[in-house]
Every structure is written in C-alpha cells, then in structure tokens.
C-alpha positions, 0 to 999 in steps of 0.5 A: 036695718036703719039707713045711715049716711056713708061713713067716710074714712080717711085712711091716711089720717086713721093710720097716722093717729092709730099706728101705735095701737095693737089690734085689740086696741084698734078694734076697740077704737073702731067699735066705739067710733061705729057706735057713735056713728050709729047713734048720730054722734050722740055721746057715749056714757063714760063708763068702763063697763058700758064701753067694754060691752060695746067692745065685746070684752071684759071691763078689766081688759078694756080698762087696761087697753083704754090708756093707749087710745083714750087720746082719740076721745074727748070727755065732757059731762060724763060722756065721751066723743070722738075727737075730730081733726 
C-alpha cells in the first residue's frame, strides 16, 4: 500500500454540498473523489463505463445517478475533476 498524505474532510462542507443525494449517489461521489486522491488528483476519464467500474455499479445505474451529483465535478478535455471551493 502506498503512503499517501492525510485526506482532509470538512464534514460541514460535505454535508452542505451533498445533503440531497441518496446513499448510492453519495457512495459514487466518495468513490470518485477517493480515486482522484489515490491518483494525486490526476483527472479521471469522463467515460460512464469507466466511472461505473470505479463505483462498483453498472453503467446504466451510474448514468441514472450521475445527473444528481455531476455538479460536484468539473469536466474538461474529456476528463473530470473534483470541484473544490
């Protein structure tokens, strides 16, 4: 296991920005954020099949849920990044 820096999590910000998500959607958000963190913020390919694999779900279920949390990620040049305040 590689040694990574501490992941800071500001709970009040997380609750404020994700309070309308259901548990499945919230799980996808955290899995995508954790994957970005593991890769030193190297952007993820904006491909529903690839992102669904990261979230351990089917592409169909991922696409359906993504509409509810897409605002938390920025898209650029075919990649996604975590939007930070």
